[in-house]
C-alpha positions in Angstrom: 1.7 14.7 17.4 3.3 11.7 18.4 3.0 8.8 15.7 3.5 5.3 15.8 4.3 3.6 12.3 4.0 -0.4 11.8 5.6 -2.0 8.9 8.7 0.5 8.8 10.5 -2.1 6.9 8.1 -2.0 3.8 7.7 0.5 1.2 4.9 2.4 2.6 5.9 2.4 6.2 9.4 3.6 5.5 8.0 6.7 3.5 5.4 7.3 6.1 8.1 7.9 8.7 10.4 10.1 6.4 7.1 12.3 6.0 6.3 12.5 9.5 10.1 13.5 10.2 9.6 16.2 7.4 6.7 17.8 9.2 8.5 17.7 12.4 6.5 15.0 13.9 7.6 12.9 16.8 7.4 9.4 15.1 8.5 5.8 16.0 8.8 3.4 13.1 8.6 -0.2 14.0 9.5 -3.2 11.8 8.9 -6.8 12.5 12.1 -7.0 14.7 10.7 -4.2 16.7 7.1 -5.4 17.0 5.3 -8.6 16.5 1.7 -7.4 16.0 0.7 -11.1 16.3 1.7 -10.9 20.1 -0.9 -8.9 22.1 0.9 -8.4 25.1 3.9 -7.1 22.8 1.6 -4.6 21.1 0.1 -3.5 24.7 3.6 -3.0 26.1 5.1 -1.0 23.3 1.8 1.2 22.7 1.3 1.7 26.7 4.7 2.9 27.0 5.2 5.2 23.7 1.6 6.6 24.2 1.1 7.8 20.4 -1.5 10.2 19.6 -1.9 8.4 16.3 -1.0 4.9 14.8 -0.5 4.6 11.0 -0.8 0.7 10.6 1.2 -0.1 7.4 2.5 -3.6 8.2 0.6 -6.6 6.5 0.8 -10.0 4.9 0.9 -9.0 1.4 2.1 -12.2 -0.3 -1.1 -12.8 -2.3 -0.3 -16.3 -3.7 1.3 -17.4 -0.6 -1.7 -16.3 1.4 -3.9 -19.1 -0.5 -2.0 -21.7 1.4 -0.4 -19.9 4.4 -4.0 -19.0 5.7 -3.4 -19.1 9.4 -0.3 -16.6 9.3 -1.9 -14.3 6.8 -5.0 -14.2 9.1 -3.0 -13.8 12.2 -1.1 -10.7 10.8 -4.0 -8.9 8.9 -6.8 -9.5 11.2 -5.4 -10.4 14.7 -2.5 -8.1 14.4 -4.8 -5.5 13.4 -7.4 -6.0 16.2 -4.6 -6.0 18.8 -3.3 -2.5 17.7 -7.0 -1.1 17.3 -7.7 -2.2 21.0 -4.3 -0.7 22.3 -4.9 2.6 20.2 -8.4 2.8 21.7 -7.0 2.7 25.3 -4.7 5.4 24.4 -7.5 7.4 22.5 -5.2 7.4 19.6 -6.3 8.1 15.9 -5.8 5.0 13.8 -4.9 4.6 10.1 -5.6 1.4 8.4 -4.1 0.9 5.2 -6.3 -1.5 3.1 -6.4 -2.6 -0.7 -8.3 -2.6 -3.9 -8.1 -6.4 -3.3 -11.4 -6.2 -1.0 -13.4 -5.7 -4.1 -14.3 -8.4 -6.5 -12.8 -6.6 -9.8 -16.0 -7.1 -11.8 -17.0 -4.5 -14.3 -15.1 -1.2 -15.5 -16.4 1.5 -13.5 -14.3 2.7 -10.5 -15.2 1.3 -7.1 -16.6 3.9 -4.6 -15.4 4.1 -1.0 -19.0 3.0 0.1 -19.3 0.0 -2.5 -19.8 -3.3 -0.7 -16.5 -5.4 -0.4 -16.6 -8.7 -2.0 -13.1 -10.2 -2.1 -12.0 -13.0 -4.4 -8.9 -14.1 -2.6 -7.6 -14.9 0.9 -5.4 -11.9 1.2 -8.4 -9.5 0.0 -10.8 -11.6 2.5 -8.3 -11.0 5.4 -7.8 -7.3 4.6 -11.5 -6.8 4.5 -11.8 -8.7 7.7 -9.3 -6.1 9.0 -11.6 -3.2 7.9 -14.4 -4.6 9.9 -12.4 -4.9 12.9 -11.4 -1.2 12.7 -14.9 -0.1 12.2 -16.3 -2.1 15.0 -13.8 -1.0 17.7 -12.9 2.4 17.1 -14.7 5.7 16.1 -11.4 7.7 15.1 -10.3 5.8 12.3 -9.2 6.3 8.5 -9.4 3.3 6.3 -7.2 4.3 3.3 -7.4 1.9 0.5 -4.7 1.8 -2.0 -3.5 -0.1 -5.0 -0.2 -1.2 -7.2 2.1 0.4 -4.6 6.0 1.1 -5.5 8.5 2.7 -3.5 12.2 3.0 -2.6 12.3 0.4 0.1 11.3 -3.1 -1.1 10.3 -5.0 -4.1 7.8 -4.1 -6.6 6.9 -4.0 -10.2 9.4 -1.5 -11.6 12.1 -3.0 -10.0 11.2 -6.3 -11.3 10.7 -5.0 -14.9 14.1 -3.0 -14.7 15.8 -6.2 -13.6 14.3 -8.4 -16.5 15.1 -5.8 -19.1 18.8 -6.4 -18.1 18.5 -10.1 -19.8 15.4 -9.8 -22.0 14.4 -7.9 -24.9 10.9 -9.3 -25.1 8.3 -9.6 -22.3 4.7 -11.1 -22.0 2.9 -8.7 -19.3 -0.8 -9.0 -18.4 -2.8 -6.4 -20.2 -6.4 -6.8 -18.7 -6.0 -5.9 -15.3 -6.4 -2.2 -14.7 -5.7 -0.2 -11.7 -3.5 2.9 -10.6 0.1 2.6 -9.8 0.8 4.5 -6.6 4.0 5.9 -5.3 4.6 5.6 -1.6 6.1 9.0 -1.4 2.8 10.6 -2.6 0.7 8.2 -0.4 2.7 9.2 2.8 2.0 12.8 2.2 -1.5 12.4 1.9 -1.9 10.0 4.9 0.3 12.4 7.2 -2.4 15.4 5.6 -5.4 13.1 6.6 -3.9 12.3 10.0 -3.9 15.8 11.1 -7.6 16.1 10.7 -10.8 14.4 12.1 -12.2 13.6 9.0 -12.7 10.2 9.8 -13.9 7.3 7.5 -13.0 5.4 4.2 -10.8 6.8 1.5 -9.3 5.6 -1.6 -5.9 6.9 -2.3 -3.9 6.1 -5.6 -2.1 8.4 -8.1 -4.5 9.8 -10.7 -5.1 7.8 -13.9 -5.7 4.2 -14.8 -3.4 1.7 -16.6 -3.0 -2.0 -17.3 0.3 -3.7 -16.2 1.3 -4.1 -19.7 0.8 -0.4 -20.6 2.6 0.2 -17.1 5.6 -1.7 -18.3 5.8 0.1 -21.5 5.7 3.4 -19.7 8.6 2.1 -17.6 10.7 1.2 -20.7 9.8 4.4 -22.4 11.1 6.5 -19.5 14.3 4.7 -19.2 14.9 4.5 -22.9 14.9 0.8 -22.9 13.9 -1.1 -26.1 11.9 -3.9 -24.8 9.0 -5.6 -26.7 5.9 -5.8 -24.8 3.4 -8.6 -25.5 0.0 -7.7 -23.9 -1.6 -11.1 -22.8 -4.8 -12.1 -20.8 -5.2 -12.9 -17.2 -5.9 -16.8 -18.4 -2.6 -16.8 -20.1 -0.7 -16.1 -17.0 -2.3 -18.3 -14.5 -1.4 -17.6 -10.6 -2.2 -19.3 -7.4 -4.6 -16.4 -6.2 -7.1 -14.8 -8.7 -6.4 -11.1 -9.2 -9.0 -8.5 -9.9 -9.2 -7.3 -13.2 -11.0 -4.0 -12.4 -8.8 -2.4 -9.6 -10.1 1.2 -10.5 -10.8 3.0 -7.4 -12.8 6.4 -7.2 -11.2 9.2 -5.2 -14.3 11.0 -4.7 -14.3 11.1 -0.9 -10.7 12.7 -1.0 -12.1 15.5 -3.2 -15.2 15.9 -0.9 -13.2 16.5 2.1 -10.8 18.9 0.6 -7.7 16.6 0.5 -5.0 17.1 -2.4 -5.2 14.6 -5.0 -2.0 12.6 -5.9 -0.1 13.3 -9.1 -0.8 11.3 -12.2 1.0 8.0 -12.0 3.1 8.9 -15.1 4.5 11.9 -13.1 5.0 9.6 -9.9 6.8 7.1 -12.1 9.3 9.7 -13.5 10.1 11.1 -9.9 10.5 7.4 -8.4 12.9 6.6 -11.3 15.1 9.7 -10.4 14.9 8.5 -6.8 15.8 5.0 -7.8 19.0 6.3 -9.9 20.2 8.4 -7.0 19.7 5.5 -4.5 21.8 3.3 -6.7 24.2 5.7 -7.2 24.7 6.4 -3.5 24.9 2.6 -3.0 27.8 2.4 -5.5 29.6 5.2 -3.7 29.1 3.3 -0.4 30.7 0.3 -1.9 33.7 2.0 -3.4 
């Protein structure tokens, strides 16, 4: 199986390429320098020459706050870029995986959102990701839409790295405690995506590590597992205003995964423990290289 992965420079794209290689699949990872997905001719040229059996589209404009003011670029990447990739995939009769987000929902209530619930984004980033979903569904039949949340991986910035960095100079932190979701390790997510792409069980899936938590509780667990004595003050969303509104309820039901016989991801606490080991090994390797 020959696979093209967009967003290779990001957290998920990087791990998807690694996972494909572990499975012995032929894979090409494209970062922004290799492929500008907002240029239709470039997209078609690369895909026509590579001729993939499947495209895993991890590239996205994910700067949630910046998106509120940088709407044209956000739209071009998340909607038009997706459109070009889907059109090129259809021409090759290739399967298509579109990585989406919990931000397509409004975050109301306390129940987990199901795969068939009606999207109702409350910010521009979520709106563009929802439009991307619509593009995929309208143009191709061989698609998997995989909605994820609170992603962390070795390649790029994330909440865990931010917390660890802040803990070097602070002994007390104010963290939002009324936004609830599931932290998701890109290594686990990549395994699932590769498992899914080998099947013809098309449709929409929610894919996160098991269990729900708040950002404040997540921070507490990060410091607990790294033996750092940091006081966490749980604050409300209103006490931490941001340019874009965040959904308070990012719980996602993984019922579709279970129904279709896919392996659920481990708990987020287990994922965090494995990630911290990976992060530590990575920092040791970096130090050795510098020396």
